[in-house]
VOZALO-881123 format. One record per residue (C-alpha): residue number from 1; residue in one letter; x, y, z. Coordinates in nm, 4 decimals, padded with zeros to 6 digits, always signed. Example, Ala and Ser with C-alpha at 12.3 -4.5 7.8 and 13.67 -1.06 7.14 Angstrom:
2
   resi   resn         xx         yy         zz
      1      A   +01.2300   -00.4500   +00.7800
      2      S   +01.3670   -00.1060   +00.7140
***
This chain:
236
   resi   resn         xx         yy         zz
      1      M   -03.1171   +00.7811   -01.5074
      2      P   -02.8025   +01.0156   -01.5454
      3      E   -02.5051   +00.8984   -01.6959
      4      P   -02.1972   +00.7605   -01.4913
      5      R   -01.9287   +01.0004   -01.4427
      6      Q   -01.6430   +00.9014   -01.6464
      7      M   -01.3033   +00.9007   -01.4660
      8      R   -01.0133   +01.0372   -01.5681
      9      L   -00.8058   +00.7665   -01.4406
     10      T   -00.8342   +00.4608   -01.6741
     11      Q   -00.6456   +00.0955   -01.6945
     12      R   -00.4490   +00.2471   -01.9640
     13      H   -00.2705   +00.4592   -01.6887
     14      V   -00.2473   +00.1711   -01.4420
     15      D   -00.0631   -00.0233   -01.7238
     16      L   +00.2147   +00.2698   -01.7159
     17      V   +00.3456   +00.2665   -01.4175
     18      H   +00.2865   -00.1052   -01.3502
     19      R   +00.6142   -00.2735   -01.2903
     20      D   +00.6623   -00.6574   -01.2028
     21      I   +00.8506   -00.6558   -00.8107
     22      C   +00.9573   -00.9267   -00.6308
     23      D   +00.8589   -00.9372   -00.2571
     24      P   +01.1479   -00.7666   -00.0832
     25      G   +01.0250   -00.8784   +00.2676
     26      A   +00.9767   -00.6872   +00.5862
     27      K   +01.0933   -00.3191   +00.6028
     28      L   +01.0591   -00.2474   +00.9317
     29      L   +01.1044   +00.1401   +01.0576
     30      P   +01.2891   +00.2055   +01.4000
     31      G   +01.0592   +00.1467   +01.6880
     32      F   +00.8335   -00.1157   +01.5162
     33      R   +00.8424   -00.4745   +01.5363
     34      S   +00.6837   -00.7867   +01.3096
     35      A   +00.3568   -00.9119   +01.4524
     36      T   +00.3350   -01.2105   +01.5866
     37      D   +00.0914   -01.5284   +01.6357
     38      A   +00.0744   -01.4062   +01.9764
     39      D   -00.0282   -01.0407   +01.8694
     40      Y   -00.2760   -01.1817   +01.6538
     41      A   -00.4466   -01.4062   +01.9031
     42      E   -00.4592   -01.0835   +02.1470
     43      A   -00.6203   -00.8892   +01.8469
     44      V   -00.8789   -01.1532   +01.8053
     45      D   -00.9562   -01.2119   +02.1656
     46      G   -01.0107   -00.8564   +02.2369
     47      M   -01.2421   -00.8374   +01.9228
     48      L   -01.4675   -01.1073   +02.0693
     49      K   -01.4575   -00.9602   +02.4394
     50      T   -01.5714   -00.6082   +02.3436
     51      R   -01.8305   -00.7021   +02.0672
     52      P   -02.1708   -00.5396   +02.1035
     53      H   -02.4408   -00.7555   +02.1671
     54      G   -02.5964   -00.9466   +01.8394
     55      E   -02.4473   -00.9415   +01.5250
     56      F   -02.0736   -00.8996   +01.3919
     57      W   -02.0458   -00.6321   +01.1570
     58      L   -01.7012   -00.5098   +01.0194
     59      F   -01.7016   -00.1534   +00.8161
     60      G   -01.5024   -00.1466   +00.5060
     61      Y   -01.4006   +00.2118   +00.3679
     62      G   -01.1214   +00.0866   +00.0889
     63      S   -00.9918   -00.2036   -00.0355
     64      L   -01.2296   -00.4396   +00.1747
     65      I   -01.4790   -00.2983   -00.0214
     66      W   -01.3324   -00.4518   -00.3584
     67      N   -01.1428   -00.7212   -00.1902
     68      P   -01.3161   -00.8729   +00.1108
     69      E   -01.0802   -01.0512   +00.3366
     70      T   -01.3570   -01.2521   +00.5171
     71      A   -01.6713   -01.4453   +00.4392
     72      F   -01.9754   -01.2653   +00.4973
     73      E   -02.3447   -01.3395   +00.5183
     74      E   -02.4766   -00.9673   +00.4505
     75      K   -02.3798   -00.6221   +00.3386
     76      R   -02.5151   -00.3147   +00.3563
     77      L   -02.3994   +00.0614   +00.2484
     78      A   -02.3307   +00.2214   +00.5679
     79      V   -02.2012   +00.6038   +00.6908
     80      A   -01.9511   +00.6845   +00.9270
     81      K   -01.9974   +01.0058   +01.0618
     82      G   -01.6279   +01.1692   +01.1941
     83      W   -01.4484   +00.9716   +00.9602
     84      R   -01.3188   +01.0131   +00.6314
     85      R   -01.1169   +00.8476   +00.3352
     86      R   -00.7643   +00.9949   +00.3548
     87      F   -00.4372   +00.8939   +00.1987
     88      C   -00.2085   +00.9116   +00.5539
     89      L   -00.0519   +00.5977   +00.6078
     90      G   +00.2855   +00.5714   +00.5219
     91      P   +00.5931   +00.5098   +00.4169
     92      D   +00.5212   +00.1851   +00.2291
     93      H   +00.8386   +00.0135   +00.1101
     94      R   +00.6613   -00.3201   +00.0314
     95      F   +00.3078   -00.3823   -00.0817
     96      R   +00.2821   -00.0636   -00.3061
     97      G   +00.5642   +00.0801   -00.2709
     98      S   +00.9514   +00.0420   -00.2463
     99      P   +01.2613   +00.2204   -00.0669
    100      E   +01.3069   +00.4536   -00.3770
    101      Q   +00.9385   +00.5237   -00.3942
    102      P   +00.7719   +00.4709   -00.0543
    103      G   +00.4028   +00.4193   -00.1142
    104      L   +00.1280   +00.6140   +00.0967
    105      M   -00.1856   +00.4142   +00.1723
    106      M   -00.5647   +00.4940   +00.2496
    107      A   -00.6705   +00.5103   +00.6199
    108      L   -00.9750   +00.6205   +00.8017
    109      D   -00.8738   +00.9639   +00.9598
    110      R   -01.0666   +01.1867   +01.1814
    111      G   -01.2797   +01.4265   +01.0303
    112      G   -01.6121   +01.4421   +00.8105
    113      Q   -01.8020   +01.1228   +00.6826
    114      C   -01.7642   +00.8246   +00.5196
    115      T   -01.9506   +00.5950   +00.3205
    116      G   -01.8504   +00.2525   +00.3184
    117      M   -01.9964   -00.1068   +00.3296
    118      I   -02.0742   -00.2968   +00.6499
    119      Y   -02.0348   -00.6559   +00.6178
    120      R   -02.2221   -00.9341   +00.8692
    121      L   -01.9786   -01.2086   +00.9484
    122      P   -02.0347   -01.5672   +00.9999
    123      E   -02.1120   -01.6762   +01.3718
    124      N   -02.0006   -02.0136   +01.3112
    125      D   -01.6831   -01.9395   +01.2093
    126      I   -01.6140   -01.5780   +01.3382
    127      E   -01.2583   -01.6238   +01.5058
    128      A   -01.1202   -01.7943   +01.1928
    129      E   -01.2494   -01.5272   +01.0060
    130      L   -01.1105   -01.2336   +01.2308
    131      H   -00.7792   -01.4108   +01.2166
    132      R   -00.8045   -01.3838   +00.8499
    133      L   -00.8790   -01.0509   +00.9224
    134      I   -00.5870   -00.9125   +01.1434
    135      R   -00.3197   -01.0865   +00.9309
    136      R   -00.3945   -00.8939   +00.6662
    137      E   -00.4488   -00.5764   +00.8543
    138      L   -00.1625   -00.5959   +01.1074
    139      S   +00.2061   -00.6459   +01.0223
    140      Q   +00.3700   -00.4117   +01.2517
    141      I   +00.3524   -00.3465   +01.5840
    142      P   +00.2715   -00.0988   +01.7262
    143      S   -00.0096   -00.0753   +01.4735
    144      A   -00.0688   +00.2587   +01.2578
    145      F   -00.4458   +00.1592   +01.2332
    146      P   -00.5468   -00.0180   +01.5272
    147      W   -00.9144   -00.2007   +01.5295
    148      R   -01.1804   -00.0244   +01.6920
    149      W   -01.5722   -00.0126   +01.7298
    150      I   -01.7158   +00.2377   +01.5543
    151      T   -02.1148   +00.3646   +01.5160
    152      T   -02.2538   +00.3750   +01.1604
    153      R   -02.5505   +00.4828   +00.9968
    154      T   -02.7942   +00.2527   +00.7855
    155      D   -03.1032   +00.2651   +00.6164
    156      T   -03.2318   +00.0375   +00.8862
    157      G   -03.0769   +00.2160   +01.1718
    158      P   -02.7390   +00.2765   +01.3773
    159      V   -02.5389   -00.0510   +01.3636
    160      T   -02.1774   -00.0703   +01.5607
    161      A   -01.8917   -00.2269   +01.3296
    162      L   -01.5507   -00.2891   +01.3780
    163      T   -01.3172   -00.1324   +01.1619
    164      F   -00.9622   -00.0523   +01.1390
    165      A   -00.8479   +00.3462   +01.1792
    166      M   -00.5515   +00.5829   +01.1912
    167      D   -00.3985   +00.6475   +01.5156
    168      R   -00.2339   +00.9899   +01.4608
    169      R   +00.0245   +00.9005   +01.7214
    170      N   +00.1578   +00.6921   +01.5038
    171      K   +00.4876   +00.7749   +01.3670
    172      R   +00.3304   +00.6292   +01.0329
    173      Y   +00.0703   +00.9058   +01.0202
    174      V   +00.0988   +01.1698   +00.7581
    175      S   +00.0013   +01.4703   +00.7261
    176      G   +00.0271   +01.8155   +00.5705
    177      L   +00.0564   +01.6879   +00.1659
    178      S   -00.1514   +01.8826   -00.0929
    179      D   -00.3661   +01.7080   -00.3168
    180      E   -00.0974   +01.7413   -00.5889
    181      Q   +00.1696   +01.6275   -00.3600
    182      T   -00.0623   +01.2987   -00.2897
    183      A   -00.1114   +01.2915   -00.6172
    184      E   +00.2709   +01.2736   -00.7344
    185      V   +00.3007   +00.9844   -00.4961
    186      L   +00.0127   +00.7616   -00.5983
    187      A   +00.1288   +00.8285   -00.9826
    188      S   +00.4841   +00.6593   -00.8967
    189      A   +00.4901   +00.4235   -00.6136
    190      C   +00.4767   +00.0504   -00.7051
    191      G   +00.5224   -00.2347   -00.4566
    192      F   +00.5125   -00.6043   -00.5198
    193      R   +00.1165   -00.5853   -00.4870
    194      G   +00.0855   -00.3698   -00.7207
    195      S   +00.0999   +00.0106   -00.7605
    196      M   -00.0719   +00.2926   -00.6113
    197      T   -00.2059   +00.4083   -00.9227
    198      A   -00.3912   +00.0392   -00.9661
    199      Y   -00.5143   +00.0759   -00.5774
    200      L   -00.6541   +00.4344   -00.6321
    201      H   -00.8371   +00.2732   -00.9942
    202      S   -00.9883   +00.0270   -00.7832
    203      T   -01.0917   +00.1803   -00.5114
    204      V   -01.2764   +00.4887   -00.7302
    205      I   -01.4435   +00.2311   -00.9618
    206      M   -01.6174   +00.0051   -00.7008
    207      L   -01.7133   +00.2988   -00.5188
    208      E   -01.8872   +00.4865   -00.7660
    209      S   -02.0769   +00.1667   -00.9077
    210      L   -02.2156   +00.1265   -00.5490
    211      G   -02.3536   +00.5179   -00.5807
    212      I   -02.0513   +00.6415   -00.3417
    213      H   -01.9112   +00.9656   -00.4734
    214      D   -01.6021   +01.0489   -00.2814
    215      R   -01.4989   +01.3945   -00.3918
    216      A   -01.1692   +01.4051   -00.2215
    217      L   -01.0971   +01.0365   -00.4062
    218      W   -01.1958   +01.1868   -00.7393
    219      R   -01.0259   +01.4951   -00.7714
    220      L   -00.7293   +01.2748   -00.6740
    221      Q   -00.7729   +01.0184   -00.9722
    222      Q   -00.7894   +01.3255   -01.2146
    223      L   -00.4331   +01.4922   -01.1054
    224      V   -00.2562   +01.1298   -01.0730
    225      A   -00.4104   +01.0472   -01.4343
    226      E   -00.2481   +01.4004   -01.5758
    227      R   +00.0762   +01.3156   -01.3852
    228      I   +00.1285   +00.9972   -01.5541
    229      E   +00.0315   +01.1310   -01.8806
    230      A   +00.2439   +01.4123   -01.8520
    231      E   +00.5554   +01.2213   -01.7258
    232      H   +00.4937   +00.9544   -01.9998
    233      A   +00.4867   +01.2440   -02.2807
    234      A   +00.8037   +01.4107   -02.1538
    235      K   +00.9794   +01.0224   -02.1957
    236      R   +00.8679   +01.0399   -02.5543
***
């Protein structure tokens, strides 16, 4: 077996950029409003009414892989063709960013292909699990990454799964950043849930442990580590 690839980005880098920050509360952008119980109920009702026949599957590509929100009874590796992981959701002024240093979150954007994990949700409590999920993924209306059904490819055949994908028409969609510009954000932004560096670190570690090598994220983790090292060397 080949030796595991050694990440440049380590826990030491994560510790260097960590800051303890209190939750500042929701910071709504112009044209957005906070999601309500009625919005959550409408979303869950839509998922259940449009679900395909058979088992209910959820596709995770980022934090849902290393921090699943819902209970599940089975999981499988799956490939979503025509989609890719990308840091294209901003600005985050709360969770992993601040007004002074906004975060840039990862979302499922169009193009390429994405290997992730699908989870089979338990039928006996499906509505409650979906309510837990939607409260994590939906905080503002209109949603920048609304739920939708996509077809994934697994070793046992195609599986239709629920996921959350970027709406390029939404004002929060960010495009045109170079890898270096993206790395600059990820190396500095921090919110009450932690830093963007920690988010990237956790995601790449989990993907690699599953045998998923995302070349774009691998390059970003190296660039982020180099930027953090350079910044802290300059402060000495």
